[in-house]
DOFI-750525 format. One record per residue (C-alpha): residue in three letters; x, y, z; residue number from 1. Coordinates in pm, whole numbers, plus 50000, padded with zeros to 5 digits. Layout:
// DOFI-750525
  code     xx     yy     zz  pos
   ALA      X      Y      Z  NUM
...
//
This chain:
// DOFI-750525
  code     xx     yy     zz  pos
   UNK  50000  49976  50054    1
   UNK  50187  50350  49948    2
   UNK  50256  50562  50210    3
   UNK  50207  50267  50452    4
   UNK  50484  50014  50594    5
   UNK  50477  49684  50691    6
   UNK  50562  49754  51121    7
   UNK  50287  50005  51053    8
   UNK  50066  49985  51357    9
   UNK  49721  50140  51199   10
   UNK  49565  50360  51536   11
   UNK  49263  50556  51288   12
   UNK  49147  50606  50998   13
   UNK  48936  50911  50882   14
   UNK  48908  50945  51270   15
   UNK  48802  50660  51333   16
   UNK  48972  50392  51603   17
   UNK  49107  50105  51513   18
   UNK  49102  49844  51827   19
   UNK  49096  49519  51610   20
   UNK  49038  49365  51248   21
   UNK  48669  49326  51292   22
   UNK  48688  49749  51376   23
   UNK  48910  49764  51031   24
   UNK  48684  49557  50858   25
   UNK  48431  49738  50890   26
   UNK  48548  50107  50832   27
   UNK  48693  49995  50543   28
   UNK  48357  49861  50433   29
   UNK  48241  50190  50498   30
   UNK  48611  50387  50350   31
   UNK  48500  50195  49986   32
   UNK  48116  50269  50022   33
   UNK  48149  50625  50058   34
   UNK  48504  50633  49787   35
   UNK  48636  50914  49979   36
   UNK  48941  51099  49782   37
   UNK  49195  51062  50033   38
   UNK  49193  50888  50403   39
   UNK  49356  50995  50673   40
   UNK  49531  50729  50840   41
   UNK  49713  50754  51162   42
   UNK  49983  50522  51202   43
   UNK  50270  50484  51499   44
   UNK  50591  50431  51346   45
   UNK  50842  50287  51568   46
   UNK  50809  50522  51830   47
   UNK  50642  50812  51649   48
   UNK  50308  50871  51551   49
   UNK  50230  51016  51187   50
   UNK  49904  51054  50971   51
   UNK  49939  50891  50635   52
   UNK  49702  51038  50327   53
   UNK  49616  50799  50103   54
   UNK  49447  50856  49761   55
   UNK  49308  50594  49669   56
   UNK  49258  50525  49230   57
   UNK  48847  50364  49245   58
   UNK  48822  50349  48918   59
   UNK  49100  50026  48961   60
   UNK  48916  49913  49250   61
   UNK  48739  49558  49105   62
   UNK  48470  49419  49392   63
   UNK  48356  49067  49427   64
   UNK  48023  48958  49357   65
   UNK  47804  48733  49507   66
   UNK  47830  48829  49860   67
   UNK  48021  48954  50117   68
   UNK  48351  48760  50365   69
//
């Protein structure tokens, strides 16, 4: 993912606190439905915290058909 490192700990997405995988999946489902031009993600990187701003290419997203995971 652009701007994110494998070792980043995601603390929040678009101002919503991320405490577990279920919350991450719920928030990401909402983000995909809204398709904002920028998705702000607050991460802990090493001992520091910082914002990463992702600019998704929604036109390139192919969603699975036939239901949800």
